[in-house]
C-alpha positions in Angstrom: 50.4 131.5 39.6 53.2 129.1 39.6 52.7 125.4 40.2 54.1 125.8 43.7 51.6 128.6 44.5 48.7 126.5 43.2 49.7 123.5 45.3 50.0 125.7 48.4 46.6 127.3 47.7 45.0 123.9 47.3 46.6 122.6 50.5 45.3 125.7 52.4 41.9 125.2 50.9 41.7 121.5 51.9 42.8 122.4 55.4 40.2 125.0 55.7 37.5 122.7 54.4 38.5 120.0 56.9 38.4 122.5 59.7 35.0 123.7 58.7 33.6 120.2 58.4 35.0 119.3 61.9 33.4 122.4 63.4 30.1 121.7 61.7 30.0 118.2 63.0 30.9 119.3 66.5 28.1 121.9 66.5 25.6 119.3 65.2 26.8 116.7 67.8 26.3 119.3 70.5 22.6 119.6 69.5 22.1 115.9 68.8 21.5 116.6 65.1 22.0 114.4 62.1 23.9 114.9 58.9 22.5 114.0 55.5 24.9 111.7 53.6 24.6 110.2 50.2 26.5 107.2 48.9 25.8 105.2 45.7 25.3 101.9 47.5 23.1 103.1 50.4 21.4 106.2 48.9 20.4 109.1 51.2 21.0 108.5 54.9 20.5 110.6 58.0 23.4 109.8 60.3 23.9 111.3 63.8 26.9 113.7 63.9 28.1 111.9 67.1 28.3 108.7 65.1 30.4 110.3 62.3 32.8 111.8 64.8 33.1 108.5 66.7 33.8 106.5 63.5 36.3 108.9 62.0 39.6 109.5 63.7 40.3 112.6 61.7 37.4 114.4 63.5 38.7 113.7 67.0 
């Protein structure tokens, strides 16, 4: 694979992952479910999917 092909593949993969994440959050929000999130400062948290969608413009 050339560098251009690798870059295009990575871009397609990223786009697919973003779409899958958006669809997962929408489905969870529809059923009032939470998402388990980990961050170093806060540890493990259960956050409502609706809250994640509301706080992140990329999911709207």
